[in-house]
N, C-alpha and C positions, 0 to 999 in steps of 0.2 A: 577947640575940641578938648573935651575932658575925658580922661580914662581913669577908671578906678582899678588899682592894682591890689590884689589880695592873694594869699597862698596858704598852703599847709593847714587845710581845714581838718584833716584827720577825722572825718566823720566816723563815729562808732568807737573812738578811742576812749578808754576808761582811765581813771586815776586809781591805780591798784584795783580795788573792787568797786569803785564808785562810778556810777553811770553818768556820762556827760552829755547824752543826746538832748535832754531838755535845755541845757545851756547852749549847745550848738544851735538849736532851733532859735533861741533868743538872739544869738549873735548874727545868724543869717538874716533875721528880720531887721536887726540893727544896721547891717550892711546895706540892705534894701533901703532903709530910711535915709542913710547917708547918700546913697546914689540918687534918691529923689531930691533931697535938699540941695545937693551940689549940682543937680541937673547934668548928671554924667551921661556921656554918649555911648560908652562901651565899657565892658568889664573884662579884665584879664585875671584868670585864676592860674597861678604858676605852679601847679602840681601838688601832690599829696592830697588829693580830693578825699580819699578814704584812708583809714588807718591800716587796712589789710587788703590783700588782693581779692579776697572773697568776703565782702562786707555783709552784714546782716540785712534782712529785709527792711528793718526800721531805718538803718543808716541810708540804704539805697533810696527809700521813699523820701526821706528828708532831703537828700541830695537833689533829686529830680524836681521836687516841689520848690526847693529853694532856688535852683537855677531858673526854672520857669518864671518865678516871681521876679527875679532880678532882670530877666531878659525882656519883660513887658511885651511878650508875643512878638519879638523881633524888632521892637522899636528901640531897644537898648541891647544890642548884640553882646553875647558872651563868648569869649575864647578860653577854653580850658584845656590844659595839657596834663599828661600823666607825670606823676612823681615816682620816687623809688619805692613808695608803699603801694602804688597802684598797679593793677593788671592792665597793660596797654590795650590788650584785646577787649577786655571788659569795658574800658573807658570808651573805646570807639564803637562798640556794638550798637548802641542806640542812635548813632549819628544820623541816619536818614530821618528818623522822627524828630530828633533834636533840631535839625536844620530848619524844620517847619516852625520852630519856636525861636529861631534866631540864635541858636547855640551851636558852636563848632567845637568838636572834640578832636584832639590830636594825641595819639598814644605813642607813636614811634618817631625817632629822629628824622625820618624821611616821609612821614605821613603827608598826604596831599588831599586836601578837600576838593570836591567838585565845585564848579562854578554854579551858582544858583541865585535866584532873586525872589524876594517876598513882597507882598502887597504893602508892607510897612515902609518900604523904601530901602530896606537892607539888601545889599547885593554883594556877592563875592565876584569881583571883577576879573582877577587873575590869580592863578595858583601855580605852585611848583612844589617840589619836595621840600618840606620845611618852610614854606612861605605862603602868605595870604595877602592879597590886596582887596580891601573892603570899601564899599560905599556905605556910609552910615546915614541913617535918616536925619534930615535937616542939615547935613554937612556938604559943602561944595568940594572939599578936598578929600582925597582917599587916605585911608589908614593902611599902611604897609606893616606887616608883622612877620618877622623871622621867628620861627618857633622851634625850640629844641627841648622836647620832652626828655625825661631822664632815660639814660641808656646804661645798662649794665655793661661790663667788659665784653661779654659774649655778644650783646646786641650792638655795641660799638664796632666790634670786628665785622659783624654781619652787614651793618648798614653804612659804616664809614670806612671800612677796610683796614681797621687797626685795632690792636688791643694793648699796645705798648704806651707807657706813660707819655712820652713826648709825642708819639704818634697821635694820640688822642687829641692833644692840644693843637697840633698842626692840622689835623683833619677838621676839627671844629672851626679853627680860624679860617681855613681855606673855604669851607662851606659857607660860613657867615659872610666872608668878603665877596665871594662870587655872587651870592644872592643880593648883597647890598649894592654891588657895582651894577648888576643887571637891572634891579628894580627900584632902588631907593635914591631919588633925587629930591631937590628942594620944592618940587611941585606937590608934594604930599607930606604926611606925617609918618615918621619912620621909628618903629619900635622893635625891640628884640625881647622875647620872653623865653626863659629856660629854667629847668630844674637841675641845678648843678651846685657844687661847692666851689665858690669863686672867692678869690682873695688877692690882696696886693702882693705882687711878686717880691717886694722888698721887705715884707714883714712876716712874722710868724703867725700862721692861721690859728684860730681858736679851736677848742674841742667842739665836735658836733654835739647837738642837743642830747642831754641825758635821755635814754629811752628811744632815741632816734636810730633807725637802721643806718649804719654809716655808708656813705658813698666814697669816703676817702680812707685809704690804707697807706700810712706813711704820707708821702706826697703824691701817690698815684691817684688819678682822677681829680686832682686839684687843678682848677682852671684859673688862669691869671686874668685880672681885670683889664690888662692892656691889650688883650686879644680881640676885644670887641671892635667892630668897624666904626670909623669916625662918622659915618653917615647916620648912625643911630642917635636919636634925641633922648632916648630913655631905655634902660635895660631893666626889665622886671623879672626878678629872680625869686625862686622858691627853694627851700630846704632848711635854711637857718631860721630859727623861731623868733629871733629878736629883730625888730625893725632897725635897719642900719644902712648907711651908705658905705660902699666899698671904694676906697681910694685907689689911685694908681692907674686910672683910666682917663682918657680925654672926654669921655661921655659919662652922663650920670648912671651909675650902677647901683641898684637899690634892692635890698630884701625888705618886703613889707612885713615879714614875720607872720607867725600864726595868730589867729584871732582869739585863741585861748591859751593859757599857760598849761602845758601838758606834763610837766615834771617839776620837781622842787628846785631844779637848777634854774628854772625860770621864775622862781618866787620873787615877788615884788616888782616884776617887770610890768610896764604899761604896754598895752597892745593897740595896734593901729591898722588902718588901711591907708594906702597912699592915693591921693587924688592928684593926677598929673595934668597940668594945663599945657596944651601943645598947639603950636602954629608952625606951618612949614618954614624951615630955615631958621627958626628961632630957638633959643635956649628953653628947656622945659622949666615950668614952674611947678614945684613939688610941695604939696601940703599933706602933712601927716594928721589924720583925723583919729582921735582916740576912741577905742571901743570900750564900753563901760558895762555891758550886760553880763559878762562872764564872772564867775566867782574868782576872787583873789586867791592866790597861793602864797602862804606866809610860812617862814621858818625862823626859828630863833633858838639861842642857846641859853640855858639857865643852870644855876647851881643850887637853887632852892625850889622845892616842890611848890611851896605857897606862891612864889612869884610866877611860876609857870601856870598854875591854876588860875590866877588872876588874869594873866595875859590871854589864856584860852577863853575865859568868860567874856573878856572885852572884845574878842574877835569871833563871835559866834557864827558868822556867815562864811568866813574864809575856810578853805581847806588848809590845814596846818600840819607842820612837822616840827617837832622840838628835839633838841639834843639836851640831855640831862648830864651835866658834868658834876657828879656827886662823889662823895668819899668812897662809896661802895655801890654795888648793884642796887637798883631800885627794889624796894620790898613790894610784896603783892598789894598791900593796902595803898601804897603810894601810886603804884601803877593804876589801880582802880580809880583813885581820886582824879588823876589826870584824864582818864577816859570819860569819867562822869562829868567833867567840866565842859566837854565839847563833843557833840556827836560827829563833828567834822574833823576830829583829830585823826590823821591818817597814819602817822608814824611817830614812834618814840625811839630815839637813838641814844642808848646809854653809853656814857664815857666815864666809867668808874676810875677815880684817881688811884685807889689802892686795890689792886687785884689780890685775891687770896693766893697763898703760897702754892696751892694745888693748881691754880691756873697758870702761875708764872713758871712753875717747874716743867721741864720737858717731860712729855709722856710718851710711852711706847705706842707706836701706831700698829693697830690690828689690820694687817693687809688683807685679811679675809673679808673685810667690809667692801661693799660696792663703792664705785666712784662717787655716786650721789651721797651715800652715807659719810664718806670721808670729807667731801666738800661741806656738808652740813655741819659736821663736827668742827672742821677748821674755821668755818665762818663764825660759829657760836663762840669758840675760844678766842678768836681775834677781835670780834666785834661786840661780844657780850650779849648776843641775842640770836635767835633762830633767823635764818634767811627768810624774807617774806616771799609771797607767791610769785611776784614779778621777777625777783632774783632767781628763783628756782626755774621759772620758765625760760629765762635767758640762759641759765646754765645748761638746761636740757637742749636748747636750740644749738648751743656751741657743740655739745656732745654729738648731736645728730649731724651737724655739718662735718665734724671730724670723721664720723663713721661713713659718710658718703664719699669722702675723698679717696 
């Protein structure tokens, strides 16, 4: 049995003001091609299907068309769970129609799909809160899937009875182990899919992706890899955007990563889907298949404008970000040369070596200015440029969160 693991599609997400839907359409077609070539039996999408809770009509249309194509009218079933960017209610809303196409949506930690059967041979044999047992077309053994969509602290308290850090981990481990003990034996294939921040208990976790809505505050909501039940043959995770294996577990725990690079912290990363070969009672065989249809994101630091211009001309198709470490601030004509060299230059970060005395000296702060004006002035004086649109949106979101508390 072959399962394709993908996650973090973020349909509708832009790179600053650059539209990404055409790339996302190409990458979904590429995932379909890989599923066909690899003769995949089912697909797991581990959350962050959309970039926002209320996606555009264009992103929604791409999502449903893409999933229908992947599912082959139920001959290659798809299980998709909600991530921290998704509205769980919106994800589950089309479930009755989706089931007719062999697609199962799960939005909440305790979501339970009804049992049903399609002419394709796909059948949901048994269900429980957070659990599915499936009969796949052409397969003699069942696929068991424990599913944990993303849950906020409020949702965790509501559905799992806790909102405390250790309580969250205990509740998840208890739920997973009970489901595994009840349903997962060596007569079938056993998987777990979740949208969580998972890491090795004995090492320092990385920062969450730049531009990603965090699910971790300090160590709260951080789930340790050793909590997954030993009955699982593969744990398919979503949230981190780099394809990687997480150590510290007796079972394979893997992030497939996002199919596109969505911020310059992901510059030069290769993107993958994971094709997992599974048989009852045996170790999973994991193949990472590279995705090549998305634009590259590249960033580089320069001291000479001429060198930067040449590099930009040599990388015309990539979205680029450059840091200019020059003696002083860039002049208007130098800035124009850089932008003229590539229409895909997204960002120029100036790092002047010599700041003017007026910049270095302390200035009196006019407290009559608004908080936004003060932030804009602070950013310009410390970073040498105006904050971009994305930075201002993030600042406004923080202000709104503070005002709501």
